[in-house]
TORKOL-4160 file (C-alpha; in steps of 0.2 Angstrom, whole numbers, padded with zeros to 4 digits, m for minus):
197
<pt num="1" X="0017" Y="0104" Z="m0040"/>
<pt num="2" X="0021" Y="0087" Z="m0044"/>
<pt num="3" X="0013" Y="0073" Z="m0033"/>
<pt num="4" X="0032" Y="0069" Z="m0036"/>
<pt num="5" X="0036" Y="0082" Z="m0029"/>
<pt num="6" X="0025" Y="0081" Z="m0014"/>
<pt num="7" X="0034" Y="0064" Z="m0008"/>
<pt num="8" X="0050" Y="0071" Z="m0011"/>
<pt num="9" X="0046" Y="0084" Z="m0003"/>
<pt num="10" X="0035" Y="0074" Z="0014"/>
<pt num="11" X="0053" Y="0060" Z="0016"/>
<pt num="12" X="0068" Y="0074" Z="0016"/>
<pt num="13" X="0058" Y="0081" Z="0030"/>
<pt num="14" X="0050" Y="0064" Z="0038"/>
<pt num="15" X="0061" Y="0051" Z="0055"/>
<pt num="16" X="0061" Y="0031" Z="0048"/>
<pt num="17" X="0045" Y="0027" Z="0061"/>
<pt num="18" X="0058" Y="0012" Z="0073"/>
<pt num="19" X="0038" Y="0006" Z="0073"/>
<pt num="20" X="0032" Y="m0005" Z="0060"/>
<pt num="21" X="0011" Y="m0003" Z="0056"/>
<pt num="22" X="m0005" Y="m0012" Z="0062"/>
<pt num="23" X="m0004" Y="m0017" Z="0043"/>
<pt num="24" X="0014" Y="m0024" Z="0043"/>
<pt num="25" X="0011" Y="m0035" Z="0061"/>
<pt num="26" X="m0003" Y="m0041" Z="0054"/>
<pt num="27" X="0001" Y="m0049" Z="0038"/>
<pt num="28" X="0017" Y="m0056" Z="0045"/>
<pt num="29" X="0005" Y="m0065" Z="0058"/>
<pt num="30" X="m0006" Y="m0070" Z="0045"/>
<pt num="31" X="0006" Y="m0075" Z="0031"/>
<pt num="32" X="0018" Y="m0081" Z="0046"/>
<pt num="33" X="0030" Y="m0094" Z="0036"/>
<pt num="34" X="0021" Y="m0098" Z="0024"/>
<pt num="35" X="0030" Y="m0085" Z="0010"/>
<pt num="36" X="0051" Y="m0080" Z="0008"/>
<pt num="37" X="0048" Y="m0064" Z="m0001"/>
<pt num="38" X="0040" Y="m0048" Z="m0004"/>
<pt num="39" X="0038" Y="m0033" Z="m0014"/>
<pt num="40" X="0033" Y="m0015" Z="m0006"/>
<pt num="41" X="0026" Y="m0008" Z="m0016"/>
<pt num="42" X="0023" Y="0012" Z="m0009"/>
<pt num="43" X="0038" Y="0009" Z="0005"/>
<pt num="44" X="0038" Y="0028" Z="0008"/>
<pt num="45" X="0051" Y="0030" Z="0022"/>
<pt num="46" X="0056" Y="0011" Z="0025"/>
<pt num="47" X="0047" Y="0005" Z="0041"/>
<pt num="48" X="0037" Y="m0007" Z="0035"/>
<pt num="49" X="0049" Y="m0013" Z="0024"/>
<pt num="50" X="0062" Y="m0012" Z="0039"/>
<pt num="51" X="0051" Y="m0026" Z="0051"/>
<pt num="52" X="0045" Y="m0035" Z="0034"/>
<pt num="53" X="0062" Y="m0038" Z="0032"/>
<pt num="54" X="0066" Y="m0045" Z="0047"/>
<pt num="55" X="0056" Y="m0060" Z="0042"/>
<pt num="56" X="0056" Y="m0062" Z="0024"/>
<pt num="57" X="0065" Y="m0059" Z="0009"/>
<pt num="58" X="0058" Y="m0036" Z="0003"/>
<pt num="59" X="0061" Y="m0028" Z="m0013"/>
<pt num="60" X="0054" Y="m0012" Z="m0008"/>
<pt num="61" X="0050" Y="0001" Z="m0021"/>
<pt num="62" X="0046" Y="0022" Z="m0019"/>
<pt num="63" X="0045" Y="0035" Z="m0034"/>
<pt num="64" X="0053" Y="0049" Z="m0025"/>
<pt num="65" X="0063" Y="0041" Z="m0008"/>
<pt num="66" X="0077" Y="0026" Z="m0006"/>
<pt num="67" X="0080" Y="0023" Z="0014"/>
<pt num="68" X="0095" Y="0011" Z="0017"/>
<pt num="69" X="0096" Y="m0007" Z="0013"/>
<pt num="70" X="0097" Y="m0019" Z="0023"/>
<pt num="71" X="0104" Y="m0035" Z="0023"/>
<pt num="72" X="0087" Y="m0041" Z="0021"/>
<pt num="73" X="0076" Y="m0025" Z="0013"/>
<pt num="74" X="0082" Y="m0019" Z="m0005"/>
<pt num="75" X="0077" Y="0000" Z="m0010"/>
<pt num="76" X="0075" Y="0006" Z="m0025"/>
<pt num="77" X="0066" Y="0024" Z="m0028"/>
<pt num="78" X="0054" Y="0019" Z="m0045"/>
<pt num="79" X="0039" Y="0019" Z="m0051"/>
<pt num="80" X="0023" Y="0008" Z="m0049"/>
<pt num="81" X="0023" Y="0007" Z="m0066"/>
<pt num="82" X="0039" Y="m0004" Z="m0071"/>
<pt num="83" X="0040" Y="m0020" Z="m0059"/>
<pt num="84" X="0050" Y="m0029" Z="m0061"/>
<pt num="85" X="0053" Y="m0049" Z="m0053"/>
<pt num="86" X="0043" Y="m0063" Z="m0043"/>
<pt num="87" X="0035" Y="m0062" Z="m0029"/>
<pt num="88" X="0026" Y="m0072" Z="m0011"/>
<pt num="89" X="0018" Y="m0058" Z="m0008"/>
<pt num="90" X="0016" Y="m0041" Z="m0017"/>
<pt num="91" X="0013" Y="m0031" Z="0000"/>
<pt num="92" X="0003" Y="m0009" Z="m0002"/>
<pt num="93" X="0000" Y="m0002" Z="0008"/>
<pt num="94" X="m0010" Y="0015" Z="0008"/>
<pt num="95" X="m0001" Y="0018" Z="m0011"/>
<pt num="96" X="m0013" Y="0012" Z="m0021"/>
<pt num="97" X="m0024" Y="0024" Z="m0014"/>
<pt num="98" X="m0013" Y="0035" Z="m0018"/>
<pt num="99" X="m0010" Y="0030" Z="m0040"/>
<pt num="100" X="m0023" Y="0031" Z="m0057"/>
<pt num="101" X="m0035" Y="0019" Z="m0058"/>
<pt num="102" X="m0024" Y="0013" Z="m0070"/>
<pt num="103" X="m0009" Y="0011" Z="m0063"/>
<pt num="104" X="m0019" Y="0003" Z="m0047"/>
<pt num="105" X="m0024" Y="m0010" Z="m0063"/>
<pt num="106" X="m0007" Y="m0013" Z="m0070"/>
<pt num="107" X="m0001" Y="m0020" Z="m0052"/>
<pt num="108" X="m0015" Y="m0030" Z="m0047"/>
<pt num="109" X="m0012" Y="m0036" Z="m0064"/>
<pt num="110" X="0004" Y="m0038" Z="m0059"/>
<pt num="111" X="0004" Y="m0049" Z="m0045"/>
<pt num="112" X="m0007" Y="m0060" Z="m0052"/>
<pt num="113" X="0006" Y="m0063" Z="m0064"/>
<pt num="114" X="0021" Y="m0061" Z="m0054"/>
<pt num="115" X="0016" Y="m0065" Z="m0035"/>
<pt num="116" X="0007" Y="m0075" Z="m0028"/>
<pt num="117" X="m0003" Y="m0067" Z="m0017"/>
<pt num="118" X="m0005" Y="m0048" Z="m0015"/>
<pt num="119" X="m0011" Y="m0039" Z="0002"/>
<pt num="120" X="m0015" Y="m0022" Z="0003"/>
<pt num="121" X="m0023" Y="m0008" Z="0016"/>
<pt num="122" X="m0031" Y="0006" Z="0009"/>
<pt num="123" X="m0044" Y="0022" Z="0011"/>
<pt num="124" X="m0063" Y="0019" Z="0009"/>
<pt num="125" X="m0075" Y="0028" Z="0004"/>
<pt num="126" X="m0081" Y="0029" Z="0020"/>
<pt num="127" X="m0069" Y="0040" Z="0025"/>
<pt num="128" X="m0070" Y="0056" Z="0034"/>
<pt num="129" X="m0059" Y="0064" Z="0021"/>
<pt num="130" X="m0069" Y="0059" Z="0008"/>
<pt num="131" X="m0084" Y="0069" Z="0009"/>
<pt num="132" X="m0078" Y="0078" Z="m0005"/>
<pt num="133" X="m0072" Y="0065" Z="m0017"/>
<pt num="134" X="m0078" Y="0065" Z="m0034"/>
<pt num="135" X="m0085" Y="0057" Z="m0045"/>
<pt num="136" X="m0070" Y="0042" Z="m0046"/>
<pt num="137" X="m0069" Y="0044" Z="m0027"/>
<pt num="138" X="m0053" Y="0057" Z="m0029"/>
<pt num="139" X="m0049" Y="0070" Z="m0018"/>
<pt num="140" X="m0037" Y="0083" Z="m0015"/>
<pt num="141" X="m0041" Y="0087" Z="0004"/>
<pt num="142" X="m0029" Y="0096" Z="0015"/>
<pt num="143" X="m0026" Y="0086" Z="0033"/>
<pt num="144" X="m0020" Y="0094" Z="0051"/>
<pt num="145" X="m0006" Y="0082" Z="0050"/>
<pt num="146" X="m0003" Y="0080" Z="0029"/>
<pt num="147" X="m0005" Y="0097" Z="0014"/>
<pt num="148" X="m0014" Y="0093" Z="0000"/>
<pt num="149" X="m0012" Y="0078" Z="m0011"/>
<pt num="150" X="m0020" Y="0062" Z="m0022"/>
<pt num="151" X="m0031" Y="0052" Z="m0015"/>
<pt num="152" X="m0043" Y="0036" Z="m0022"/>
<pt num="153" X="m0057" Y="0033" Z="m0009"/>
<pt num="154" X="m0060" Y="0012" Z="m0011"/>
<pt num="155" X="m0075" Y="0004" Z="m0010"/>
<pt num="156" X="m0077" Y="m0009" Z="m0002"/>
<pt num="157" X="m0085" Y="m0022" Z="m0013"/>
<pt num="158" X="m0079" Y="m0014" Z="m0029"/>
<pt num="159" X="m0064" Y="m0019" Z="m0025"/>
<pt num="160" X="m0068" Y="m0035" Z="m0023"/>
<pt num="161" X="m0078" Y="m0039" Z="m0038"/>
<pt num="162" X="m0065" Y="m0033" Z="m0050"/>
<pt num="163" X="m0053" Y="m0044" Z="m0040"/>
<pt num="164" X="m0059" Y="m0059" Z="m0044"/>
<pt num="165" X="m0063" Y="m0056" Z="m0059"/>
<pt num="166" X="m0047" Y="m0053" Z="m0066"/>
<pt num="167" X="m0043" Y="m0069" Z="m0056"/>
<pt num="168" X="m0040" Y="m0067" Z="m0039"/>
<pt num="169" X="m0050" Y="m0078" Z="m0025"/>
<pt num="170" X="m0050" Y="m0064" Z="m0011"/>
<pt num="171" X="m0046" Y="m0072" Z="0007"/>
<pt num="172" X="m0049" Y="m0057" Z="0013"/>
<pt num="173" X="m0057" Y="m0041" Z="0011"/>
<pt num="174" X="m0063" Y="m0031" Z="0029"/>
<pt num="175" X="m0068" Y="m0013" Z="0032"/>
<pt num="176" X="m0065" Y="m0003" Z="0048"/>
<pt num="177" X="m0060" Y="0013" Z="0056"/>
<pt num="178" X="m0046" Y="0005" Z="0070"/>
<pt num="179" X="m0034" Y="m0003" Z="0055"/>
<pt num="180" X="m0020" Y="0014" Z="0055"/>
<pt num="181" X="m0025" Y="0025" Z="0069"/>
<pt num="182" X="m0012" Y="0040" Z="0069"/>
<pt num="183" X="m0014" Y="0054" Z="0080"/>
<pt num="184" X="m0030" Y="0059" Z="0084"/>
<pt num="185" X="m0038" Y="0050" Z="0069"/>
<pt num="186" X="m0046" Y="0036" Z="0065"/>
<pt num="187" X="m0046" Y="0034" Z="0044"/>
<pt num="188" X="m0058" Y="0023" Z="0038"/>
<pt num="189" X="m0048" Y="0005" Z="0028"/>
<pt num="190" X="m0051" Y="m0007" Z="0020"/>
<pt num="191" X="m0039" Y="m0022" Z="0022"/>
<pt num="192" X="m0037" Y="m0035" Z="0006"/>
<pt num="193" X="m0028" Y="m0052" Z="0002"/>
<pt num="194" X="m0032" Y="m0063" Z="m0013"/>
<pt num="195" X="m0021" Y="m0076" Z="m0022"/>
<pt num="196" X="m0021" Y="m0085" Z="m0037"/>
<pt num="197" X="m0030" Y="m0092" Z="m0040"/>
Protein backbone atom coordinates (compact mmCIF):
# COMPACT_ATOMS: atom_id res chain seq x y z
CA UNK A 1 0.00 0.00 0.00
CA UNK A 2 1.38 3.42 -0.96
CA UNK A 3 1.56 6.26 1.56
CA UNK A 4 -1.17 8.10 -0.35
CA UNK A 5 -3.42 5.03 -0.14
CA UNK A 6 -2.61 4.54 3.56
CA UNK A 7 -3.60 8.10 4.48
CA UNK A 8 -6.64 8.14 2.19
CA UNK A 9 -7.97 5.03 3.96
CA UNK A 10 -7.02 6.44 7.36
CA UNK A 11 -9.00 9.67 6.87
CA UNK A 12 -12.04 7.86 5.48
CA UNK A 13 -12.39 6.26 8.92
CA UNK A 14 -11.73 9.40 10.99
CA UNK A 15 -14.02 12.08 12.31
CA UNK A 16 -12.52 15.55 12.73
CA UNK A 17 -11.20 15.94 16.26
CA UNK A 18 -12.74 18.92 17.99
CA UNK A 19 -9.67 19.78 20.02
CA UNK A 20 -6.61 21.28 18.29
CA UNK A 21 -3.18 19.83 18.97
CA UNK A 22 -1.12 21.25 21.83
CA UNK A 23 1.31 22.47 19.17
CA UNK A 24 -1.35 24.57 17.39
CA UNK A 25 -2.31 26.10 20.74
CA UNK A 26 1.35 26.80 21.46
CA UNK A 27 1.82 28.45 18.04
CA UNK A 28 -1.17 30.75 18.47
CA UNK A 29 0.14 31.86 21.87
CA UNK A 30 3.71 32.24 20.55
CA UNK A 31 2.94 34.30 17.43
CA UNK A 32 -0.14 36.16 18.74
CA UNK A 33 -0.77 39.07 16.31
CA UNK A 34 2.66 39.09 14.65
CA UNK A 35 1.37 36.99 11.70
CA UNK A 36 -1.83 36.95 9.67
CA UNK A 37 -1.42 34.16 7.08
CA UNK A 38 -0.44 30.49 7.51
CA UNK A 39 0.33 27.69 5.10
CA UNK A 40 -0.25 24.34 6.79
CA UNK A 41 1.34 21.34 5.07
CA UNK A 42 -0.01 17.89 5.93
CA UNK A 43 -3.24 19.21 7.44
CA UNK A 44 -4.88 15.79 7.92
CA UNK A 45 -8.39 16.10 9.33
CA UNK A 46 -8.09 19.90 9.52
CA UNK A 47 -8.37 20.27 13.28
CA UNK A 48 -5.32 22.57 13.60
CA UNK A 49 -6.25 24.57 10.50
CA UNK A 50 -9.75 25.17 11.87
CA UNK A 51 -8.32 26.28 15.21
CA UNK A 52 -5.67 28.55 13.68
CA UNK A 53 -8.33 29.86 11.29
CA UNK A 54 -10.12 31.41 14.25
CA UNK A 55 -7.33 34.00 14.32
CA UNK A 56 -5.46 33.77 10.98
CA UNK A 57 -6.12 33.16 7.27
CA UNK A 58 -5.08 29.54 6.63
CA UNK A 59 -4.27 27.65 3.42
CA UNK A 60 -4.08 23.96 4.36
CA UNK A 61 -2.76 21.16 2.15
CA UNK A 62 -2.90 17.41 2.47
CA UNK A 63 -2.08 14.72 -0.08
CA UNK A 64 -4.92 12.43 1.00
CA UNK A 65 -7.72 14.47 2.57
CA UNK A 66 -9.72 17.64 1.86
CA UNK A 67 -11.92 18.86 4.73
CA UNK A 68 -14.66 21.47 4.22
CA UNK A 69 -13.54 25.06 3.62
CA UNK A 70 -14.58 27.84 5.99
CA UNK A 71 -14.34 31.61 5.75
CA UNK A 72 -10.73 31.59 7.02
CA UNK A 73 -9.59 28.09 6.02
CA UNK A 74 -9.05 26.91 2.47
CA UNK A 75 -8.18 23.23 2.01
CA UNK A 76 -6.50 21.69 -1.02
CA UNK A 77 -5.76 18.04 -1.78
CA UNK A 78 -2.18 18.62 -2.84
CA UNK A 79 1.33 17.28 -2.34
CA UNK A 80 4.01 19.13 -0.38
CA UNK A 81 6.15 18.83 -3.51
CA UNK A 82 4.07 21.52 -5.25
CA UNK A 83 3.68 24.52 -2.93
CA UNK A 84 2.73 28.02 -4.09
CA UNK A 85 2.02 31.47 -2.66
CA UNK A 86 3.61 33.57 0.09
CA UNK A 87 2.67 33.33 3.78
CA UNK A 88 3.80 34.66 7.13
CA UNK A 89 4.22 31.15 8.56
CA UNK A 90 4.63 27.63 7.22
CA UNK A 91 3.14 25.27 9.84
CA UNK A 92 3.58 21.51 10.03
CA UNK A 93 2.65 19.09 12.76
CA UNK A 94 3.54 15.41 12.40
CA UNK A 95 3.88 15.70 8.63
CA UNK A 96 7.57 16.40 7.90
CA UNK A 97 8.42 13.06 9.48
CA UNK A 98 6.07 11.32 7.02
CA UNK A 99 7.90 12.48 3.87
CA UNK A 100 11.30 11.80 2.33
CA UNK A 101 14.26 14.02 3.18
CA UNK A 102 14.26 15.21 -0.44
CA UNK A 103 10.73 16.63 -0.09
CA UNK A 104 11.60 17.97 3.38
CA UNK A 105 14.49 19.91 1.78
CA UNK A 106 12.08 21.35 -0.79
CA UNK A 107 9.63 22.41 1.97
CA UNK A 108 12.41 24.07 3.99
CA UNK A 109 13.71 25.96 0.93
CA UNK A 110 10.17 27.01 0.07
CA UNK A 111 9.60 28.31 3.60
CA UNK A 112 12.91 30.18 3.49
CA UNK A 113 11.99 31.98 0.26
CA UNK A 114 8.20 32.41 0.51
CA UNK A 115 7.33 32.44 4.23
CA UNK A 116 8.58 34.69 7.00
CA UNK A 117 8.77 31.84 9.51
CA UNK A 118 8.43 28.08 9.86
CA UNK A 119 7.14 26.08 12.81
CA UNK A 120 7.04 22.31 12.94
CA UNK A 121 6.69 19.37 15.31
CA UNK A 122 8.15 15.96 14.40
CA UNK A 123 9.06 12.68 16.07
CA UNK A 124 12.53 12.50 17.58
CA UNK A 125 15.12 9.72 17.28
CA UNK A 126 14.58 9.37 21.04
CA UNK A 127 11.03 8.12 20.45
CA UNK A 128 10.46 4.43 21.22
CA UNK A 129 9.13 3.86 17.69
CA UNK A 130 12.58 4.85 16.41
CA UNK A 131 14.17 1.74 17.93
CA UNK A 132 13.86 -0.20 14.66
CA UNK A 133 14.85 2.67 12.34
CA UNK A 134 17.37 2.16 9.54
CA UNK A 135 20.52 4.23 8.87
CA UNK A 136 18.40 6.95 7.27
CA UNK A 137 16.31 7.13 10.49
CA UNK A 138 13.32 5.62 8.67
CA UNK A 139 10.83 3.06 9.96
CA UNK A 140 7.54 1.46 8.96
CA UNK A 141 6.64 0.06 12.37
CA UNK A 142 3.01 -0.57 13.28
CA UNK A 143 1.70 0.60 16.66
CA UNK A 144 -1.19 -0.28 18.93
CA UNK A 145 -3.18 2.53 17.27
CA UNK A 146 -1.92 2.61 13.64
CA UNK A 147 -0.95 0.05 11.03
CA UNK A 148 2.51 0.13 9.48
CA UNK A 149 3.38 3.30 7.56
CA UNK A 150 6.42 5.43 6.77
CA UNK A 151 8.05 7.57 9.45
CA UNK A 152 11.38 9.37 9.53
CA UNK A 153 12.81 10.36 12.90
CA UNK A 154 14.64 13.65 13.51
CA UNK A 155 17.80 14.37 15.47
CA UNK A 156 17.51 17.75 17.23
CA UNK A 157 21.09 18.95 16.68
CA UNK A 158 21.16 17.76 13.06
CA UNK A 159 17.96 19.56 12.06
CA UNK A 160 19.01 22.75 13.88
CA UNK A 161 22.37 22.78 12.10
CA UNK A 162 20.77 22.00 8.74
CA UNK A 163 18.34 24.88 9.06
CA UNK A 164 21.06 27.30 10.11
CA UNK A 165 23.21 26.18 7.14
CA UNK A 166 20.49 26.92 4.63
CA UNK A 167 19.80 30.38 6.08
CA UNK A 168 17.27 30.16 8.93
CA UNK A 169 17.64 31.72 12.36
CA UNK A 170 16.38 29.04 14.76
CA UNK A 171 14.72 30.77 17.70
CA UNK A 172 13.19 27.73 19.38
CA UNK A 173 14.40 24.13 19.35
CA UNK A 174 13.00 21.84 22.04
CA UNK A 175 12.63 18.12 22.58
CA UNK A 176 10.22 16.45 24.99
CA UNK A 177 7.88 13.52 25.51
CA UNK A 178 5.21 15.89 26.86
CA UNK A 179 4.36 17.72 23.61
CA UNK A 180 1.94 15.24 22.04
CA UNK A 181 0.33 12.79 24.48
CA UNK A 182 -2.01 10.35 22.71
CA UNK A 183 -4.05 7.72 24.56
CA UNK A 184 -1.41 5.84 26.61
CA UNK A 185 1.49 7.09 24.43
CA UNK A 186 3.92 9.94 25.08
CA UNK A 187 6.01 10.17 21.92
CA UNK A 188 9.33 12.01 22.00
CA UNK A 189 8.95 15.03 19.74
CA UNK A 190 10.95 18.00 18.52
CA UNK A 191 9.54 21.50 18.13
CA UNK A 192 11.27 24.03 15.90
CA UNK A 193 10.48 27.67 15.19
CA UNK A 194 12.74 29.49 12.76
CA UNK A 195 12.73 32.71 10.75
CA UNK A 196 14.42 34.13 7.68
CA UNK A 197 17.64 35.87 8.69
